[in-house]
MDAnalysis code that builds the backbone (N, CA, C; Angstrom):
import MDAnalysis as mda
import numpy as np

u = mda.Universe.empty(678, n_residues=226, atom_resindex=np.repeat(np.arange(226), 3), trajectory=True)
u.add_TopologyAttr("name", ["N", "CA", "C"] * 226)
u.add_TopologyAttr("resid", np.arange(1, 227))
u.add_TopologyAttr("resname", ["MET", "PRO", "THR", "MET", "THR", "ILE", "THR", "ALA", "PHE", "HIS", "GLU", "ASN", "THR", "ARG", "SER", "ARG", "LYS", "TYR", "MET", "THR", "GLY", "PRO", "ALA", "TYR", "ARG", "ALA", "LEU", "PHE", "GLU", "ALA", "ASN", "LYS", "PHE", "GLN", "LEU", "ILE", "THR", "ARG", "TYR", "ILE", "GLU", "ASN", "GLN", "VAL", "VAL", "GLN", "ASN", "ARG", "ASP", "HIS", "SER", "GLY", "PRO", "ARG", "GLY", "LEU", "HIS", "PHE", "GLY", "ALA", "TRP", "ARG", "GLY", "GLY", "SER", "ASN", "GLU", "LYS", "SER", "ASN", "LEU", "ARG", "THR", "ASN", "ASP", "ALA", "LEU", "LEU", "LEU", "ASP", "TYR", "ARG", "ARG", "SER", "GLN", "PHE", "GLU", "GLU", "VAL", "ARG", "ALA", "GLY", "ILE", "GLN", "ARG", "MET", "GLY", "TYR", "ALA", "HIS", "ILE", "TRP", "ILE", "ASP", "THR", "GLU", "ASN", "LYS", "ALA", "ARG", "THR", "LEU", "ASN", "THR", "ILE", "SER", "LEU", "VAL", "VAL", "PRO", "PHE", "ARG", "GLU", "PRO", "VAL", "ASP", "ALA", "PRO", "THR", "TYR", "GLU", "ARG", "ILE", "ALA", "SER", "CYS", "PHE", "ALA", "LYS", "GLU", "ILE", "ASP", "THR", "TYR", "GLY", "MET", "ILE", "ASP", "GLY", "ALA", "ILE", "THR", "SER", "THR", "PHE", "ILE", "THR", "ASN", "ILE", "HIS", "GLY", "THR", "SER", "MET", "VAL", "VAL", "PRO", "HIS", "GLU", "GLY", "GLU", "LEU", "LEU", "ASP", "ALA", "GLU", "ALA", "TYR", "LYS", "ARG", "ALA", "THR", "LYS", "ASN", "LEU", "TYR", "GLN", "ARG", "GLN", "ASP", "ALA", "ALA", "LYS", "TYR", "TYR", "ALA", "GLU", "HIS", "ARG", "PRO", "ALA", "CYS", "ARG", "ALA", "THR", "ILE", "PRO", "THR", "ASP", "LEU", "ILE", "HIS", "PRO", "ALA", "PRO", "GLU", "GLY", "VAL", "VAL", "GLU", "SER", "GLY", "LEU", "PHE", "VAL", "TRP"])
u.atoms.positions = np.array([
    [-15.864, -17.226, 11.681],
    [-14.579, -16.653, 12.083],
    [-13.922, -15.975, 10.798],
    [-13.405, -14.737, 10.973],
    [-12.769, -14.052, 9.820],
    [-11.637, -14.853, 9.224],
    [-11.476, -14.801, 7.900],
    [-10.394, -15.471, 7.204],
    [-9.649, -14.467, 6.240],
    [-8.501, -14.853, 5.814],
    [-7.771, -14.094, 4.828],
    [-7.207, -15.023, 3.812],
    [-7.440, -14.733, 2.548],
    [-6.822, -15.497, 1.440],
    [-5.544, -14.784, 0.977],
    [-4.432, -15.533, 0.909],
    [-3.192, -14.964, 0.480],
    [-2.870, -15.698, -0.838],
    [-2.731, -15.044, -1.889],
    [-2.399, -15.579, -3.131],
    [-0.918, -15.238, -3.574],
    [-0.204, -16.314, -3.887],
    [1.196, -16.130, -4.313],
    [1.170, -15.860, -5.825],
    [2.188, -15.046, -6.244],
    [2.329, -14.722, -7.688],
    [3.743, -15.010, -8.085],
    [3.880, -15.721, -9.223],
    [5.179, -15.981, -9.809],
    [5.401, -14.890, -10.920],
    [6.618, -14.493, -11.059],
    [6.964, -13.508, -12.096],
    [7.569, -14.228, -13.328],
    [6.996, -13.973, -14.449],
    [7.465, -14.564, -15.750],
    [8.850, -13.888, -16.044],
    [9.828, -14.675, -16.218],
    [11.174, -14.156, -16.395],
    [11.337, -13.352, -17.715],
    [10.529, -13.654, -18.684],
    [10.619, -12.953, -19.975],
    [9.762, -11.715, -20.034],
    [8.466, -11.908, -19.740],
    [7.522, -10.749, -19.832],
    [7.492, -9.910, -18.651],
    [8.026, -10.348, -17.506],
    [8.012, -9.659, -16.253],
    [6.573, -9.595, -15.657],
    [5.655, -10.271, -16.284],
    [4.276, -10.187, -15.738],
    [4.112, -11.216, -14.606],
    [3.195, -10.852, -13.680],
    [2.830, -11.739, -12.613],
    [1.806, -12.740, -13.061],
    [1.917, -14.019, -12.555],
    [0.904, -15.015, -12.799],
    [0.537, -15.664, -11.485],
    [-0.746, -15.952, -11.284],
    [-1.162, -16.507, -10.053],
    [-0.534, -17.906, -9.736],
    [-0.211, -18.102, -8.490],
    [0.275, -19.352, -7.988],
    [-0.740, -19.906, -7.016],
    [-0.275, -20.728, -6.071],
    [-1.196, -21.255, -5.095],
    [-1.731, -20.245, -4.059],
    [-2.962, -20.479, -3.623],
    [-3.578, -19.578, -2.630],
    [-3.698, -20.335, -1.308],
    [-3.686, -19.571, -0.238],
    [-3.787, -20.113, 1.089],
    [-4.814, -19.305, 1.854],
    [-5.713, -19.957, 2.546],
    [-6.774, -19.310, 3.284],
    [-6.556, -19.526, 4.795],
    [-6.225, -18.472, 5.438],
    [-5.903, -18.529, 6.872],
    [-7.024, -17.985, 7.763],
    [-7.129, -18.590, 8.916],
    [-8.109, -18.086, 9.918],
    [-7.447, -17.120, 10.823],
    [-8.226, -16.096, 11.271],
    [-7.745, -15.218, 12.298],
    [-8.053, -15.927, 13.630],
    [-7.053, -16.180, 14.373],
    [-7.275, -16.844, 15.694],
    [-7.488, -15.772, 16.782],
    [-8.744, -15.473, 17.023],
    [-9.084, -14.391, 17.947],
    [-8.301, -13.113, 17.638],
    [-8.354, -12.768, 16.359],
    [-7.675, -11.569, 15.810],
    [-6.177, -11.594, 15.891],
    [-5.615, -12.809, 16.085],
    [-4.165, -13.012, 16.094],
    [-3.756, -13.542, 14.731],
    [-2.471, -13.381, 14.420],
    [-2.012, -13.657, 13.051],
    [-0.973, -14.765, 12.920],
    [-0.959, -15.716, 13.848],
    [0.107, -16.724, 13.784],
    [0.098, -17.447, 12.481],
    [-1.091, -17.925, 11.979],
    [-1.148, -18.729, 10.780],
    [-0.696, -17.903, 9.598],
    [-1.135, -16.683, 9.592],
    [-0.817, -15.761, 8.444],
    [0.677, -15.506, 8.412],
    [1.264, -15.138, 9.573],
    [2.673, -14.859, 9.710],
    [3.501, -16.097, 9.324],
    [3.074, -17.265, 9.807],
    [3.803, -18.488, 9.493],
    [3.801, -18.749, 7.951],
    [2.644, -18.544, 7.311],
    [2.607, -18.771, 5.885],
    [3.580, -17.859, 5.099],
    [3.484, -16.605, 5.426],
    [4.363, -15.607, 4.786],
    [5.836, -15.950, 5.014],
    [6.189, -16.336, 6.215],
    [7.587, -16.663, 6.547],
    [8.039, -17.919, 5.730],
    [7.089, -18.879, 5.489],
    [7.383, -20.040, 4.713],
    [7.706, -19.616, 3.237],
    [6.886, -18.628, 2.733],
    [7.119, -18.135, 1.386],
    [8.500, -17.453, 1.280],
    [8.921, -16.803, 2.330],
    [10.238, -16.144, 2.342],
    [11.318, -17.201, 2.236],
    [11.176, -18.256, 3.023],
    [12.192, -19.304, 2.954],
    [12.282, -19.901, 1.584],
    [11.116, -20.217, 0.957],
    [11.131, -20.769, -0.372],
    [11.709, -19.774, -1.362],
    [11.498, -18.494, -1.173],
    [12.084, -17.484, -2.078],
    [13.584, -17.509, -1.915],
    [14.072, -17.626, -0.681],
    [15.539, -17.723, -0.397],
    [16.122, -18.849, -1.106],
    [15.413, -19.966, -1.170],
    [15.858, -21.261, -1.796],
    [15.594, -21.290, -3.260],
    [15.058, -20.155, -3.823],
    [14.798, -20.019, -5.307],
    [13.761, -21.014, -5.733],
    [12.877, -21.403, -4.840],
    [11.792, -22.326, -5.216],
    [10.366, -21.784, -4.958],
    [10.303, -20.610, -4.444],
    [9.013, -20.024, -4.117],
    [8.622, -18.819, -4.857],
    [7.435, -18.297, -4.675],
    [6.985, -17.129, -5.365],
    [7.644, -15.885, -4.847],
    [7.576, -14.811, -5.659],
    [8.101, -13.519, -5.302],
    [7.007, -12.552, -4.877],
    [5.876, -12.684, -5.543],
    [4.792, -11.726, -5.245],
    [3.743, -12.359, -4.304],
    [3.095, -11.428, -3.567],
    [2.009, -11.821, -2.679],
    [0.862, -10.760, -2.853],
    [-0.347, -11.280, -2.765],
    [-1.511, -10.452, -2.774],
    [-2.498, -11.028, -1.770],
    [-3.200, -10.149, -0.990],
    [-4.096, -10.572, 0.037],
    [-5.512, -10.566, -0.474],
    [-5.814, -11.568, -1.230],
    [-7.189, -11.704, -1.775],
    [-7.285, -12.963, -2.636],
    [-8.457, -13.158, -3.205],
    [-8.739, -14.325, -3.970],
    [-8.834, -13.995, -5.487],
    [-8.315, -14.885, -6.281],
    [-8.288, -14.670, -7.781],
    [-8.846, -15.891, -8.492],
    [-9.212, -15.611, -9.731],
    [-9.724, -16.701, -10.602],
    [-8.563, -17.408, -11.361],
    [-7.389, -16.808, -11.315],
    [-6.229, -17.357, -12.064],
    [-5.760, -16.343, -13.047],
    [-4.676, -16.675, -13.698],
    [-4.166, -15.801, -14.741],
    [-3.265, -14.683, -14.145],
    [-3.187, -13.584, -14.835],
    [-2.350, -12.448, -14.357],
    [-3.126, -11.555, -13.424],
    [-2.429, -10.578, -12.859],
    [-3.041, -9.690, -11.883],
    [-3.771, -8.548, -12.552],
    [-4.816, -8.920, -13.287],
    [-5.720, -7.949, -13.895],
    [-7.071, -7.984, -13.138],
    [-7.798, -6.850, -13.211],
    [-9.013, -6.738, -12.428],
    [-10.026, -7.767, -12.863],
    [-10.035, -8.164, -14.101],
    [-11.024, -9.157, -14.545],
    [-10.787, -10.562, -13.919],
    [-9.571, -10.733, -13.410],
    [-9.245, -12.013, -12.729],
    [-9.439, -11.927, -11.195],
    [-9.665, -10.780, -10.657],
    [-9.725, -10.576, -9.204],
    [-11.132, -10.881, -8.683],
    [-11.146, -11.668, -7.660],
    [-12.497, -11.987, -7.025],
    [-12.746, -11.084, -5.821],
    [-11.843, -11.034, -4.849],
    [-12.011, -10.234, -3.647],
    [-10.683, -9.768, -3.146],
    [-10.712, -8.694, -2.335],
    [-9.565, -8.214, -1.574],
    [-9.889, -8.499, -0.118],
    [-9.007, -9.221, 0.573],
    [-9.213, -9.588, 1.946],
    [-8.458, -8.715, 2.925],
    [-7.530, -7.865, 2.446],
    [-6.717, -6.993, 3.276],
    [-6.319, -5.830, 2.435],
    [-6.102, -4.668, 3.111],
    [-5.550, -3.511, 2.419],
    [-4.030, -3.745, 2.393],
    [-3.379, -3.371, 1.230],
    [-1.995, -3.504, 1.100],
    [-1.403, -2.216, 0.540],
    [-0.554, -1.563, 1.361],
    [0.027, -0.314, 0.919],
    [1.546, -0.431, 1.079],
    [2.338, -0.183, 0.013],
    [3.768, -0.209, 0.031],
    [4.358, 1.191, -0.026],
    [5.329, 1.401, 0.887],
    [6.067, 2.662, 0.950],
    [7.615, 2.402, 0.904],
    [8.364, 3.451, 0.561],
    [9.781, 3.409, 0.660],
    [10.101, 3.068, 2.123],
    [11.121, 2.241, 2.322],
    [11.441, 1.858, 3.747],
    [11.825, 3.080, 4.546],
    [12.349, 4.053, 3.978],
    [12.778, 5.251, 4.729],
    [11.617, 5.998, 5.353],
    [10.394, 5.667, 4.896],
    [9.245, 6.336, 5.420],
    [8.601, 5.518, 6.475],
    [9.236, 4.443, 6.985],
    [8.591, 3.537, 7.908],
    [8.023, 4.183, 9.179],
    [8.859, 5.030, 9.811],
    [8.447, 5.657, 11.121],
    [7.215, 6.496, 10.879],
    [7.146, 7.277, 9.834],
    [6.010, 8.112, 9.590],
    [4.729, 7.284, 9.308],
    [4.913, 6.212, 8.492],
    [3.732, 5.335, 8.223],
    [3.249, 4.638, 9.514],
    [4.225, 4.205, 10.310],
    [3.856, 3.481, 11.581],
    [3.105, 4.426, 12.478],
    [3.548, 5.683, 12.562],
    [2.786, 6.608, 13.437],
    [1.385, 6.806, 12.908],
    [1.187, 6.826, 11.598],
    [-0.140, 6.973, 11.033],
    [-1.083, 5.854, 11.372],
    [-0.582, 4.621, 11.176],
    [-1.497, 3.426, 11.423],
    [-1.675, 3.322, 12.912],
    [-0.790, 3.625, 13.765],
    [-0.984, 3.504, 15.185],
    [-2.045, 4.552, 15.651],
    [-2.109, 5.660, 14.998],
    [-3.225, 6.618, 15.392],
    [-4.566, 6.005, 15.049],
    [-4.602, 5.239, 14.024],
    [-5.906, 4.700, 13.549],
    [-6.337, 3.485, 14.382],
    [-5.355, 2.724, 14.918],
    [-5.701, 1.639, 15.840],
    [-6.106, 0.335, 15.218],
    [-5.958, 0.111, 13.941],
    [-6.392, -1.140, 13.342],
    [-5.318, -2.204, 13.452],
    [-5.703, -3.410, 13.506],
    [-4.781, -4.535, 13.367],
    [-4.003, -4.477, 12.020],
    [-2.740, -4.808, 12.076],
    [-1.913, -4.718, 10.869],
    [-0.735, -5.590, 10.896],
    [-0.103, -5.806, 9.728],
    [1.081, -6.639, 9.619],
    [2.095, -5.862, 8.791],
    [3.316, -5.871, 9.246],
    [4.458, -5.261, 8.469],
    [5.257, -6.423, 7.759],
    [5.576, -6.137, 6.561],
    [6.491, -7.055, 5.809],
    [7.609, -6.221, 5.194],
    [8.793, -6.732, 5.406],
    [9.979, -6.078, 4.784],
    [10.059, -6.572, 3.338],
    [9.920, -5.677, 2.358],
    [9.793, -6.031, 0.959],
    [10.729, -5.255, 0.061],
    [10.481, -5.368, -1.248],
    [11.260, -4.573, -2.237],
    [10.365, -4.219, -3.415],
    [10.794, -3.268, -4.226],
    [9.966, -2.970, -5.392],
    [10.156, -4.015, -6.481],
    [9.343, -3.976, -7.495],
    [9.357, -4.965, -8.534],
    [10.712, -5.005, -9.268],
    [11.325, -3.869, -9.455],
    [12.572, -3.768, -10.196],
    [13.809, -4.214, -9.298],
    [13.597, -4.499, -8.058],
    [14.591, -4.836, -7.132],
    [15.647, -3.720, -6.931],
    [15.199, -2.526, -7.035],
    [16.092, -1.351, -6.900],
    [15.777, -0.516, -5.654],
    [14.764, -0.918, -4.918],
    [14.346, -0.071, -3.802],
    [13.836, -0.921, -2.649],
    [14.333, -0.706, -1.434],
    [13.809, -1.420, -0.276],
    [12.454, -0.708, 0.145],
    [11.456, -1.580, 0.374],
    [10.158, -1.038, 0.698],
    [9.588, -1.712, 1.990],
    [8.541, -1.199, 2.460],
    [7.859, -1.760, 3.626],
    [6.374, -1.858, 3.252],
    [5.783, -3.055, 3.509],
    [4.418, -3.299, 3.190],
    [3.532, -3.243, 4.439],
    [2.529, -2.452, 4.385],
    [1.522, -2.359, 5.443],
    [0.287, -3.120, 4.982],
    [-0.077, -4.196, 5.772],
    [-1.212, -5.039, 5.447],
    [-2.189, -4.872, 6.605],
    [-3.450, -4.466, 6.192],
    [-4.554, -4.203, 7.163],
    [-5.740, -5.095, 6.790],
    [-5.926, -6.152, 7.572],
    [-6.999, -7.133, 7.240],
    [-8.436, -6.501, 7.339],
    [-9.215, -6.831, 6.412],
    [-10.685, -6.461, 6.485],
    [-11.471, -7.496, 7.287],
    [-12.551, -6.986, 7.874],
    [-13.444, -7.921, 8.655],
    [-14.130, -8.844, 7.673],
    [-14.469, -8.327, 6.541],
    [-15.080, -9.107, 5.429],
    [-14.427, -8.714, 4.154],
    [-14.335, -9.653, 3.181],
    [-13.774, -9.354, 1.866],
    [-14.490, -8.228, 1.182],
    [-13.777, -7.477, 0.306],
    [-14.387, -6.371, -0.372],
    [-14.106, -6.483, -1.842],
    [-14.924, -5.806, -2.686],
    [-14.664, -5.775, -4.113],
    [-13.669, -4.706, -4.472],
    [-13.281, -4.597, -5.764],
    [-12.234, -3.685, -6.163],
    [-12.593, -2.225, -5.970],
    [-13.830, -1.743, -6.346],
    [-14.125, -0.309, -6.115],
    [-14.105, 0.044, -4.625],
    [-14.666, -0.824, -3.788],
    [-14.569, -0.514, -2.376],
    [-13.148, -0.474, -1.849],
    [-12.344, -1.411, -2.283],
    [-10.937, -1.468, -1.901],
    [-10.233, -0.185, -2.297],
    [-10.426, 0.268, -3.468],
    [-9.655, 1.459, -3.929],
    [-10.103, 2.749, -3.285],
    [-11.396, 2.822, -2.983],
    [-11.895, 3.950, -2.205],
    [-11.255, 3.944, -0.789],
    [-11.265, 2.813, -0.115],
    [-10.623, 2.716, 1.193],
    [-9.176, 2.998, 1.186],
    [-8.506, 2.398, 0.190],
    [-7.026, 2.678, 0.080],
    [-6.690, 4.142, -0.111],
    [-7.478, 4.826, -0.905],
    [-7.290, 6.266, -1.120],
    [-7.436, 7.041, 0.222],
    [-8.478, 6.700, 0.983],
    [-8.682, 7.377, 2.256],
    [-7.575, 7.017, 3.209],
    [-7.158, 5.766, 3.295],
    [-6.029, 5.424, 4.159],
    [-4.773, 6.191, 3.860],
    [-4.505, 6.334, 2.568],
    [-3.321, 7.069, 2.151],
    [-3.418, 8.519, 2.665],
    [-4.586, 9.085, 2.566],
    [-4.730, 10.427, 3.049],
    [-4.660, 10.524, 4.556],
    [-5.231, 9.569, 5.277],
    [-5.075, 9.644, 6.729],
    [-3.679, 9.376, 7.222],
    [-2.973, 8.489, 6.600],
    [-1.592, 8.268, 6.927],
    [-0.707, 9.457, 6.569],
    [-1.072, 10.107, 5.404],
    [-0.461, 11.333, 5.039],
    [1.044, 11.323, 4.904],
    [1.529, 10.237, 4.225],
    [2.947, 10.074, 4.020],
    [3.292, 9.936, 2.602],
    [4.214, 10.720, 2.078],
    [4.706, 10.615, 0.706],
    [5.687, 9.493, 0.593],
    [5.986, 9.078, -0.610],
    [6.905, 8.004, -0.817],
    [6.204, 6.657, -1.022],
    [4.895, 6.677, -1.274],
    [4.141, 5.476, -1.528],
    [4.573, 4.937, -2.944],
    [4.627, 3.581, -3.011],
    [5.126, 2.970, -4.277],
    [4.011, 3.080, -5.307],
    [4.390, 3.369, -6.561],
    [3.457, 3.540, -7.673],
    [2.489, 2.355, -7.776],
    [1.196, 2.607, -7.844],
    [0.233, 1.556, -8.016],
    [-0.344, 0.974, -6.767],
    [0.244, 1.431, -5.598],
    [-0.101, 0.790, -4.308],
    [-1.558, 0.896, -3.902],
    [-2.325, 1.898, -4.395],
    [-3.675, 2.067, -3.989],
    [-4.664, 1.304, -4.891],
    [-4.095, 0.586, -5.910],
    [-4.980, -0.180, -6.781],
    [-5.272, -1.591, -6.148],
    [-6.402, -2.180, -6.520],
    [-6.847, -3.439, -5.936],
    [-6.019, -4.595, -6.413],
    [-5.239, -4.430, -7.502],
    [-4.504, -5.546, -8.042],
    [-2.993, -5.452, -7.697],
    [-2.656, -4.514, -6.808],
    [-1.196, -4.353, -6.526],
    [-0.607, -5.570, -5.888],
    [0.613, -5.880, -6.275],
    [1.336, -7.071, -5.791],
    [2.540, -6.575, -5.047],
    [2.792, -7.092, -3.795],
    [4.013, -6.752, -3.098],
    [5.041, -7.800, -3.323],
    [6.289, -7.452, -3.222],
    [7.415, -8.359, -3.504],
    [8.277, -8.731, -2.268],
    [8.184, -9.961, -1.902],
    [9.081, -10.363, -0.814],
    [10.435, -10.770, -1.335],
    [11.429, -10.978, -0.455],
    [12.785, -11.344, -0.872],
    [13.238, -12.390, 0.184],
    [14.428, -12.894, 0.032],
    [14.916, -14.012, 0.824],
    [15.169, -13.694, 2.275],
    [15.183, -12.433, 2.654],
    [15.395, -12.053, 4.082],
    [14.236, -11.233, 4.581],
    [13.091, -11.256, 3.964],
    [11.920, -10.443, 4.418],
    [11.545, -10.822, 5.843],
    [11.206, -9.850, 6.648],
    [10.658, -10.106, 7.984],
    [9.219, -9.786, 8.052],
    [8.517, -10.465, 8.936],
    [7.026, -10.288, 9.072],
    [6.741, -9.970, 10.587],
    [6.047, -8.859, 10.835],
    [5.798, -8.407, 12.199],
    [4.265, -8.074, 12.282],
    [3.494, -8.854, 13.069],
    [2.088, -8.588, 13.190],
    [1.801, -7.668, 14.428],
    [0.759, -6.925, 14.371],
    [0.321, -6.145, 15.469],
    [-1.253, -6.347, 15.671],
    [-1.650, -6.698, 16.811],
    [-3.021, -6.937, 17.105],
    [-3.828, -5.622, 17.129],
    [-5.116, -5.750, 16.952],
    [-6.000, -4.547, 17.007],
    [-7.346, -4.843, 16.361],
    [-8.117, -3.881, 16.115],
    [-9.470, -4.030, 15.532],
    [-9.310, -4.285, 14.040],
    [-10.109, -5.333, 13.600],
    [-10.131, -5.530, 12.135],
    [-10.885, -4.374, 11.449],
    [-10.502, -4.119, 10.232],
    [-11.042, -2.974, 9.478],
    [-12.419, -3.347, 8.949],
    [-13.485, -2.673, 9.383],
    [-14.832, -2.812, 8.939],
    [-15.021, -1.877, 7.733],
    [-15.021, -2.443, 6.513],
    [-15.039, -1.572, 5.285],
    [-16.236, -0.709, 5.168],
    [-17.408, -1.185, 5.506],
    [-18.599, -0.400, 5.339],
    [-18.628, 0.768, 6.431],
    [-18.297, 0.466, 7.622],
    [-18.215, 1.463, 8.645],
    [-17.156, 2.545, 8.270],
    [-15.994, 2.107, 7.711],
    [-14.998, 3.051, 7.379],
    [-15.439, 3.942, 6.228],
    [-16.129, 3.372, 5.240],
    [-16.680, 4.160, 4.129],
    [-17.565, 5.281, 4.627],
    [-18.435, 4.930, 5.584],
    [-19.345, 5.933, 6.122],
    [-18.625, 7.011, 6.828],
    [-17.645, 6.569, 7.639],
    [-16.851, 7.562, 8.406],
    [-16.007, 8.535, 7.595],
    [-15.656, 8.059, 6.445],
    [-14.726, 8.867, 5.564],
    [-15.388, 9.385, 4.327],
    [-16.715, 9.510, 4.361],
    [-17.477, 9.966, 3.249],
    [-17.018, 11.319, 2.703],
    [-16.828, 12.298, 3.596],
    [-16.366, 13.638, 3.178],
    [-14.891, 13.633, 2.820],
    [-14.140, 12.850, 3.466],
    [-12.669, 12.760, 3.204],
    [-12.509, 12.262, 1.763],
    [-13.242, 11.286, 1.345],
    [-13.069, 10.643, 0.091],
    [-13.444, 11.632, -1.066],
    [-14.365, 12.508, -0.834],
    [-14.826, 13.439, -1.808],
    [-13.857, 14.525, -2.156],
    [-12.882, 14.787, -1.213],
    [-11.987, 15.832, -1.440],
    [-10.503, 15.450, -1.466],
    [-10.199, 14.138, -1.546],
    [-8.831, 13.772, -1.441],
    [-8.252, 13.419, -2.804],
    [-6.976, 13.427, -2.866],
    [-6.228, 13.069, -4.149],
    [-5.048, 12.154, -3.744],
    [-5.338, 10.885, -3.570],
    [-4.330, 9.991, -2.984],
    [-3.119, 9.776, -3.923],
    [-3.280, 9.977, -5.244],
    [-2.179, 9.797, -6.125],
    [-0.972, 10.709, -5.841],
    [-1.211, 11.815, -5.152],
    [-0.104, 12.718, -4.838],
    [0.881, 12.078, -3.931],
    [0.509, 11.016, -3.181],
    [1.454, 10.374, -2.255],
    [2.470, 9.475, -2.970],
    [2.341, 9.279, -4.287],
    [3.342, 8.550, -4.985],
    [4.610, 9.386, -5.130],
    [4.515, 10.666, -4.982],
    [5.721, 11.596, -5.031],
    [6.699, 11.059, -3.977],
    [7.966, 11.116, -4.218],
    [8.964, 10.685, -3.298],
    [9.041, 11.508, -2.022],
    [8.866, 12.837, -2.171],
    [8.923, 13.654, -0.983],
    [7.696, 14.658, -0.940],
    [7.456, 15.042, 0.209],
    [6.334, 16.043, 0.452],
    [6.729, 17.338, -0.223],
    [5.844, 17.939, -1.057],
    [6.178, 19.180, -1.712],
    [6.520, 20.294, -0.689],
    [7.456, 21.131, -1.009],
    [7.885, 22.197, -0.164],
    [6.745, 23.228, -0.070],
    [6.456, 23.756, 1.087],
    [5.414, 24.726, 1.257],
    [5.951, 26.034, 0.715],
    [5.103, 26.708, -0.087],
    [5.451, 28.046, -0.649],
    [4.821, 29.099, 0.244],
    [5.671, 29.843, 0.947],
    [5.232, 30.831, 1.863],
    [4.437, 31.975, 1.162],
    [3.464, 32.424, 1.852],
    [2.697, 33.607, 1.363],
    [3.425, 34.885, 1.724],
    [3.709, 35.692, 0.805],
    [4.455, 36.918, 0.988],
    [3.527, 38.079, 0.920],
    [3.487, 38.949, 1.910],
    [2.660, 40.179, 1.852],
    [2.915, 40.929, 0.605],
    [1.852, 41.475, -0.041],
    [2.038, 42.106, -1.345],
    [2.939, 43.381, -1.211],
    [2.909, 43.978, -0.066],
    [3.708, 45.267, 0.052],
    [5.200, 44.931, 0.181],
    [5.558, 43.657, 0.270],
    [6.958, 43.237, 0.372],
    [7.459, 42.718, -1.001],
    [6.587, 42.583, -1.940],
    [6.990, 42.074, -3.257],
    [7.495, 43.214, -4.109],
    [8.742, 43.087, -4.576],
    [9.292, 44.127, -5.419],
    [8.925, 43.896, -6.893],
    [8.636, 44.888, -7.580],
    [8.284, 44.768, -9.024],
    [9.520, 44.305, -9.804],
    [9.336, 43.635, -10.898],
    [10.423, 43.217, -11.707],
    [11.139, 44.460, -12.247],
    [12.481, 44.336, -12.352],
    [13.299, 45.490, -12.826],
    [12.808, 45.941, -14.181],
    [12.872, 47.236, -14.417],
    [12.369, 47.809, -15.666],
    [13.159, 47.258, -16.849],
    [12.389, 46.866, -17.891],
    [13.049, 46.359, -19.118],
    [13.240, 44.860, -19.023],
    [12.958, 44.239, -17.892],
    [13.068, 42.762, -17.770],
    [11.739, 42.043, -18.144],
    [11.800, 41.095, -18.981],
    [10.582, 40.366, -19.350],
    [10.327, 39.374, -18.256],
    [9.087, 39.370, -17.724],
    [8.735, 38.427, -16.671],
    [8.749, 36.958, -17.235],
    [9.648, 36.165, -16.695],
    [9.725, 34.791, -17.140],
    [9.371, 33.800, -16.077],
    [8.784, 34.269, -14.986],
    [8.446, 33.461, -13.866],
    [9.398, 33.548, -12.724],
    [10.583, 34.208, -12.955],
    [11.555, 34.245, -11.899],
    [11.083, 35.064, -10.703],
    [10.237, 36.113, -10.966],
    [9.765, 36.953, -9.907],
    [8.265, 36.649, -9.546],
    [7.735, 35.568, -10.162],
    [6.275, 35.300, -9.902],
    [6.213, 34.172, -8.865],
    [5.329, 34.449, -7.787],
    [5.130, 33.472, -6.748],
    [3.825, 32.770, -6.996],
])
């Protein structure tokens, strides 16, 4: 039966670094997420009472800080976006049809409301596989406003005292099948562009016969260059 390891992370108040806390291994009950949802909700309650962790990662660790050398496996994809992008991200994951979990979160600096998309893997994956899949997912969802670092395998999401957790049933993500299906997409994508807050404005193509030359005596400084 598929399982998911959820590792809690405590934030060092001086260095601001994350350090691993307790881990919980939950079973998927016929692809349902009751145990996982209950565990996250318990962490939220502890956070509200100032006794629980702030960070969560969906994978197994050897201990220490959230560095790749300490990471053992990733058990779920985790992508964080600005909360204002929720509807667009939701439309993207619904098109794909995978089981997923939403968590109401915040950025590390506590300056931005975010939404976490958690997509469980059928089997745990290593860091290179995770980052390849995360890059392709970002491209398929095609939404700007992703939180910096979200496509890395060591990314930590941050819960708060009023975080909500909403699961959606569906097909578990088969990493190997997804890699094969997105082979061409991976070769031509640049997922880092989705860290930009907004989608770049499209620059219209202007017919050459409509472009006026720069006024005589004016040095071209880019003002008239498209």
